[in-house]
C-alpha positions as CSV (number, residue, x, y, z in Angstrom):
1,M,-58.2,-7.1,-55.4
2,S,-57.9,-8.1,-51.6
3,A,-55.5,-10.9,-52.6
4,L,-53.0,-8.5,-54.0
5,V,-53.1,-6.4,-50.9
6,A,-51.8,-9.2,-48.9
7,W,-49.2,-10.4,-51.5
8,M,-45.7,-10.9,-50.3
9,P,-43.4,-11.0,-53.1
10,F,-40.8,-13.2,-51.4
11,L,-42.8,-15.5,-49.6
12,Q,-45.4,-15.8,-52.2
13,P,-44.1,-15.3,-55.5
14,M,-46.5,-14.8,-58.6
15,T,-47.0,-17.8,-60.7
16,A,-47.3,-16.1,-64.3
17,L,-44.4,-17.9,-65.4
18,G,-45.2,-21.3,-64.0
19,N,-42.2,-23.6,-63.6
20,A,-39.9,-21.3,-65.9
21,W,-39.4,-18.6,-63.2
22,W,-35.8,-19.5,-63.0
23,L,-35.3,-18.3,-66.5
24,L,-35.5,-14.5,-65.2
25,M,-31.8,-15.4,-63.9
26,V,-30.5,-14.7,-67.5
27,P,-31.9,-10.9,-67.8
28,L,-31.0,-10.3,-64.2
29,V,-27.4,-11.3,-64.6
30,F,-27.1,-9.6,-67.9
31,G,-28.3,-6.3,-66.3
32,V,-25.7,-6.8,-63.3
33,A,-23.1,-7.4,-66.0
34,V,-23.8,-4.3,-68.0
35,V,-23.8,-2.1,-64.8
36,H,-20.5,-3.8,-63.5
37,R,-18.8,-3.5,-66.7
38,A,-19.8,0.1,-67.3
39,I,-18.4,1.1,-63.9
40,Q,-15.2,-1.0,-63.8
41,D,-13.9,-0.5,-67.4
42,P,-11.8,2.6,-68.1
43,T,-12.7,2.5,-71.9
44,M,-15.6,1.1,-74.0
45,D,-13.5,-0.9,-76.3
46,G,-14.7,-4.4,-76.4
47,Y,-17.4,-3.5,-73.8
48,W,-20.2,-5.7,-75.0
49,G,-17.9,-8.6,-75.5
50,R,-16.8,-8.4,-71.8
51,V,-20.3,-8.0,-70.9
52,L,-21.4,-11.2,-72.8
53,S,-18.4,-13.1,-71.2
54,L,-19.4,-12.2,-67.7
55,T,-23.0,-13.0,-68.3
56,I,-22.1,-16.3,-69.6
57,R,-19.8,-17.0,-66.8
58,A,-21.9,-15.9,-64.0
59,N,-24.9,-18.1,-65.4
60,A,-22.7,-21.1,-65.7
61,V,-21.5,-20.7,-62.0
62,L,-25.0,-20.0,-60.8
63,G,-26.3,-23.1,-62.8
64,S,-23.4,-25.3,-61.5
65,L,-24.3,-24.2,-57.8
66,A,-28.0,-24.9,-58.4
67,L,-27.0,-28.3,-59.7
68,A,-24.6,-29.1,-56.8
69,I,-27.4,-28.0,-54.3
70,Y,-29.9,-30.2,-56.0
71,L,-27.7,-33.3,-56.0
72,F,-26.9,-32.7,-52.4
73,V,-30.5,-32.2,-51.1
74,Y,-31.7,-35.4,-53.2
75,F,-28.9,-37.7,-52.8
76,C,-26.8,-36.9,-50.0
77,I,-29.3,-35.9,-47.3
78,P,-31.7,-38.9,-47.6
79,L,-28.3,-40.9,-46.7
80,L,-28.2,-39.1,-43.3
81,R,-31.5,-40.2,-41.9
82,A,-31.4,-42.1,-38.7
83,D,-33.4,-45.4,-38.8
């Protein structure tokens, strides 16, 4: 019980999902897309299609950024070290 009292969510994330914690990005982006489309669209015609489109595009962009940062950290930064 005392370990949960000192738990800091952003500094020490829970490890219940193991290495699959990044998959939580998909429902988070879906929720943001639902709210965004509900606020921005004047009609509900084609609402779910636009939500799905926004969800796919946002996840693709975030995944691309993650890949770019990964490649930069593991391949470009080691080239900068001074010998």
